[in-house]
N, C-alpha and C positions, 0 to 999 in steps of 0.2 A: 687507451693510451694515445698520446699525441704524436703525430708524425706528418711532416709535409716537406715537399721539395720544390725548389724554384731556382732561378738563375740570378746571380749577381754579376756585376761587370767590373773587370779590371783592365784598364787601357783598352776599352771597347771589346774586350774578349769575354764572352759569357762563361761563367764557371758555376758548376752545379753546387748548390748548398742544400743542406738538410737540417731541419729543426726537429728534434725528438726529445723524449724524456731520457734523462741520463740514468745509468744503472751502475752497479758496483764495478762492472768492467771498465768504466770510465774514470774511476776515482783518481788513479795516478795522473792521468792527463788533466783532470780538473785542478788538481793541486799544482801542477806545472803551469797551468794558465794563471792561477793566482800569483805564483812567483814571478811570472812574466809581467803581469799587470801591476803588481805592487812590489817593486824591487827595494832593497835597502836604500835609505834608512827605515822604510816601513817595517815595523816589527814582524818577524816571521811567525810569532805565535798567533798573529791575527789572520794568517792564511787559513783556508779551510783545512780541517783535519779529517782523517778518515772516519773518526767517531761522529763528527758533525754530518758528513755526507751520508753515513749509514742512517742517521736520524732523519735526514731529509727524505730518503727513499722509503723509509719505514712509516713515517707519520703522514706524508702527503706526496706520494710519487707523482700524482697528476700535476703538481706545481713545480716540478724540477725539469728544466729545459736546458738542452745544450745545442750548439750549432756546429756543424761540420762544413768545411769548404774544401771541395775536391778530396773528400775522404779524411781530412785532418780536423780534429777537434780544436776549435779556436775561441769558443766563448760559452758562457753559461748564464742562466738566470734562475733564481730560486724564490719561492713564495710559500706562504701559508695562509690559512683562513683564520680570520679573527672577527670579533664583533667590534664595530667602531661607533662611538657616540659623538656626533658632531657638536653636541653641547658640552662635551668634556674631552677635547681633542689632545690635550697635552700628555705626552708620554716620551719615553726614550726608545731608541733602537734596541738597546739591550733588553729592556723589559718586554717589548712587544714580540721580539724574535727569540727570546730565551737565549740571548747571547749567541745567536746563530744556530742553535740546536733545534729550534722550532717545536719543542715539546709543548709549547703553548698553542699549538694548532687546535682549532675548534672546528670539527666537521660541519657544524651548523652555523658557522660564522657568516655574516652578510658581506664581508669585505675580503678580497684577495690582497694580501699585504706583501709587498716586495721586500725580500731580504737582501738581495744583492744582484748586481748585473756587472759582468766583466767580459771584455773582448780583448784579445791580444792586440797590442799596439800596432803591429804590422798589418792588421786586417781591419782597422777601424775606418779606413776610407771606403770600405765596401757597404757601409750602412747596416752592419749586422746587428748593432744594438737596437736600432729601430725595428728591424725584423723580429727580434726577440720580444720587444715590447708589444708589438701588434699581435704576436702569437699569444701573449698573456691576456690581451683583451678578448681573444677568441675563447680562452678558457673561462674568463668571467662570464661571457655570454652563454657558453655551453652549460655552465654550472648554475646559471640564473642568479648570480650574485649581484649586489647593488653597485659595487664599485671596485676599481683597483686603486690602491693607495700605497704610498711609500714616502719616506722622508728623503729629500734631496740635500746633498751637500751644497754649500755656497762657496766654492773654492776661490773665487775672485774677491770675496768680500773683504779679506784682510787688507787689500789695497785701498778700500774706501771706508773702513770702519770708523776712522776718526771724523769723517764728514757726515756719514749716513747711518741711521738706525738700520737694523736688519729689514724692517718693513719698508723703509724708504729705498733701500737697496733693491728689493724685489720690484717696487714700482718703477725704478729707473731701468731695470732689465725689461719690464713689460713695455716701457716707452721706447725701447731700442737704444737708450743712451749708454747702456753698459751691456757688455756681453759676458755671460757666465757660462763656462763650458758645460756644466751639468744642468743648470736650470734651463738654459736656452735649448739644450738638446731635448729635455723632457717636454718643453713647450712645443717643439717641432713634432714630437710624438703624440700630441694631443692632450697632455696632462695639464691640469689647472691648479695654480697655487691656492691653498685655502687657509693655511695657518703657519706662522713662524713659531718654532719651538726652541726655547733655550735648552742648553745642555743635552741636545738630542744625541750627540755622538762626540767622542773625543777627536777633535779635528781642529787644529790650530788655524788652518787657512780660513775656515768658516767661523772662527771664534766660537766654536762648539755649538753653533746654531744649525738647525735644519729647517727646511720648509716642507710641510706636507703638501704633496701634489697628487691630485685625484683624476681619475678617468671614470666617468659615470656610464653604467650600462644603459644604452638608449632604449633597451627593450624592457627595462624595469622602471616603472613609474613610482616615485615616492613623493611625499608631501613636504618633507623637511626642507628648510632653506637655510643657507648660511648667512 
């Protein structure tokens, strides 16, 4: 199982942080984190339920991570293993993740697929989301998988949808002409955009588009090209 400790800095003060696998003892805190990250009018039925969290730790406990700062649980990240065909990339978040229950987990899958990532707003300035992402890269390497993959929201797209197609919007973000809080964050984490997906997730800000963003395992050589 996964566990590491390191220091993050708040106002130049080092604070001990721990990333580890979450367990049933963390479920109440994980649900409170979801409530903090996604307050109303976000629908409460889309917060993690205990049934979903039980499914996570049952089907793929290695892919469940949480982060503590100074002993307090403040964020989490969940994944599953799937097979991914770059020649047939279109899918929805609901289909790939079993609507968050991850019963679609394939122990022989070549791809670590990200289900969600959330960090309490009061702690986002500490860079915890990037630390969680880097930890998932370590799991990809340890398990000898080909890639990490997940669909990114495009929350700033609704401001530009009348002028730009989703593909043109991504290109503008890559040129530095537009900042998108999610895509730009993932770029800083080393993820690469590979495919725009319509109807990826119910998300009005993104006009229901997602962009698949990949991190390739540098220790696994494959011949496919996009």
